[in-house]
C-alpha positions as CSV (number, residue, x, y, z in Angstrom):
1,X,2.9,10.0,-25.4
2,X,4.4,10.1,-21.9
3,X,4.1,13.0,-19.5
4,X,6.9,15.5,-19.2
5,X,8.3,16.0,-15.7
6,X,9.6,19.4,-14.3
7,X,10.8,20.4,-10.8
8,X,9.7,23.8,-9.5
9,X,11.0,25.6,-6.4
10,X,9.1,28.4,-4.6
11,X,10.8,31.2,-2.7
12,X,10.0,34.5,-1.0
13,X,7.1,36.1,1.0
14,X,5.0,36.3,-2.1
15,X,5.9,32.9,-3.5
16,X,8.0,33.3,-6.6
17,X,8.1,30.0,-8.6
18,X,11.1,28.9,-10.5
19,X,10.6,26.2,-13.2
20,X,13.1,23.6,-14.2
21,X,15.5,24.2,-11.3
22,X,19.1,23.0,-11.7
23,X,19.7,21.8,-8.1
24,X,18.2,21.6,-4.6
25,X,21.3,22.9,-2.9
26,X,20.8,24.0,0.7
27,X,22.2,27.3,1.8
28,X,21.9,30.5,3.9
29,X,19.7,32.3,1.3
30,X,16.1,31.8,0.2
31,X,16.7,31.4,-3.5
32,X,16.7,28.6,-6.1
33,X,19.8,27.1,-7.7
34,X,22.0,28.1,-4.8
35,X,25.8,28.2,-5.1
36,X,26.8,26.9,-1.6
37,X,30.2,28.7,-1.6
38,X,28.3,32.0,-1.9
39,X,25.6,31.0,0.7
40,X,27.2,28.6,3.1
41,X,25.5,27.2,6.2
42,X,27.4,28.0,9.4
43,X,27.8,24.9,11.6
44,X,25.1,24.9,14.2
45,X,22.5,26.6,11.9
46,X,19.9,25.4,9.5
47,X,19.5,26.1,5.8
48,X,16.6,28.0,4.4
49,X,13.7,25.6,3.8
50,X,13.2,24.4,0.2
51,X,9.7,24.1,-1.1
52,X,9.7,22.0,-4.2
53,X,6.9,20.4,-6.3
54,X,6.6,18.4,-9.5
55,X,4.7,19.5,-12.6
56,X,3.5,17.0,-15.1
57,X,2.8,18.4,-18.6
58,X,2.0,16.9,-22.0
59,X,-0.5,14.1,-22.3
60,X,-1.0,11.2,-20.0
61,X,-3.9,9.3,-18.5
62,X,-3.0,9.0,-14.8
63,X,-0.1,9.8,-12.5
64,X,-0.2,7.9,-9.2
65,X,1.8,6.2,-6.5
66,X,4.1,9.3,-6.1
67,X,6.9,8.8,-3.6
68,X,9.9,10.8,-2.4
69,X,13.0,9.8,-0.4
70,X,16.8,10.3,-0.1
71,X,18.2,7.4,-2.1
72,X,22.0,8.0,-1.6
73,X,24.6,10.2,0.0
74,X,25.9,9.9,3.5
75,X,25.2,12.4,6.2
76,X,28.3,13.9,7.9
77,X,28.6,14.3,11.6
78,X,25.9,16.6,13.0
79,X,24.0,16.9,9.7
80,X,20.3,16.1,9.5
81,X,17.9,16.3,6.6
82,X,14.3,17.1,7.5
83,X,11.3,16.6,5.2
84,X,7.5,17.1,5.1
85,X,5.1,16.3,2.3
86,X,1.7,17.6,1.1
87,X,2.0,20.9,3.0
88,X,1.0,24.5,2.2
89,X,3.6,27.0,1.0
90,X,4.9,29.4,3.6
91,X,7.8,31.8,3.3
92,X,10.9,29.7,3.7
93,X,12.7,30.1,7.0
94,X,16.2,29.3,8.3
95,X,14.8,28.5,11.8
96,X,15.1,24.8,12.4
97,X,11.7,23.1,11.8
98,X,10.3,20.1,13.5
99,X,9.8,18.0,10.4
100,X,10.7,14.3,10.4
101,X,14.0,13.0,9.2
102,X,13.8,12.3,5.5
103,X,13.1,8.7,4.6
104,X,16.0,6.7,3.1
105,X,14.2,3.8,1.5
106,X,11.4,3.3,-1.0
107,X,9.5,1.4,1.7
108,X,9.4,4.4,4.1
109,X,9.2,7.1,1.4
110,X,6.9,10.1,1.7
111,X,3.6,9.6,-0.1
112,X,3.1,12.6,-2.3
113,X,-0.4,13.8,-3.3
114,X,-1.6,16.2,-6.1
115,X,-1.7,19.9,-5.4
116,X,-5.4,19.4,-4.9
117,X,-5.0,16.7,-2.3
118,X,-5.7,13.6,-4.4
119,X,-3.5,10.6,-4.6
120,X,-3.9,10.5,-8.4
121,X,-3.4,13.2,-11.1
122,X,-5.7,12.5,-14.0
123,X,-5.0,14.2,-17.3
124,X,-7.8,16.6,-18.3
125,X,-9.8,16.3,-15.1
126,X,-11.6,19.5,-14.3
127,X,-9.6,21.5,-11.7
128,X,-6.5,19.3,-11.7
129,X,-3.4,21.4,-12.3
130,X,-0.8,18.7,-13.0
131,X,1.2,19.7,-10.0
132,X,2.2,17.6,-7.1
133,X,1.8,18.9,-3.5
134,X,4.8,20.6,-1.9
135,X,7.7,18.8,-0.4
136,X,9.5,20.8,2.2
137,X,13.2,20.1,2.8
138,X,15.7,21.6,5.3
139,X,19.3,20.8,6.1
140,X,20.0,21.2,9.9
141,X,23.5,21.1,11.4
142,X,25.1,21.1,14.8
143,X,28.3,22.8,16.0
144,X,30.1,19.4,15.4
145,X,29.3,19.5,11.7
146,X,32.6,19.8,9.8
147,X,33.4,22.9,7.9
148,X,33.3,22.9,4.1
149,X,31.1,21.2,1.6
150,X,29.0,18.3,2.8
151,X,28.5,15.0,0.9
152,X,26.2,15.1,-2.2
153,X,22.8,13.6,-1.7
154,X,20.5,12.1,-4.2
155,X,16.7,12.3,-3.9
156,X,14.3,10.0,-5.7
157,X,10.8,11.0,-6.9
158,X,9.1,7.9,-8.2
159,X,5.6,7.6,-9.7
160,X,3.5,5.4,-11.9
161,X,2.2,6.6,-15.2
162,X,-0.7,5.2,-17.3
C-alpha cells in the first residue's frame, strides 16, 4: 500500500499547524489558506513567510530523494520568490529574508530531508515522524510590481517511494 501524502503549514508565535492546506497563497497575513484579495501584498513589500512540510502516513518502506522547486508560472516585473529548505520553524515574518531564489528546474531543486535531518524516511523506524523538514517560502516585490493578482505558480514536490 502506498504512503499517503499531506501538506502542512505552520503559523504564529507558538507554531499552530494546519493539516491538508488548500493553497500556499502569499499575503499580508500569517495564516494558512489565504484569500489574497483580503490580504494583498502592497508593491514594495514582502509576504509573510510560509513554513510548509510534508507528512507521509499509511504504510511504506522508504521515502527518499525528496526535491522541491517552482515548476511553472512566470514571475511578473519586480516579483521574486525566495526559498530555503531543512530549516527550523520561526514565527513567520513579512520582513524580506535573504533566502535564495527558488529553483525552477528539477536539476537545481532543493533537496529536502526528513524532520529528523535524514535523507530518507523509513517506515516504522524508531523516532522517525514521517514528516519532511520545513520548506520556507516568501514572495518579495518591488515598487515596480504591477497592482492586482500575480500569475499563478506551481510548485513540485517529488520523491521516491519503496
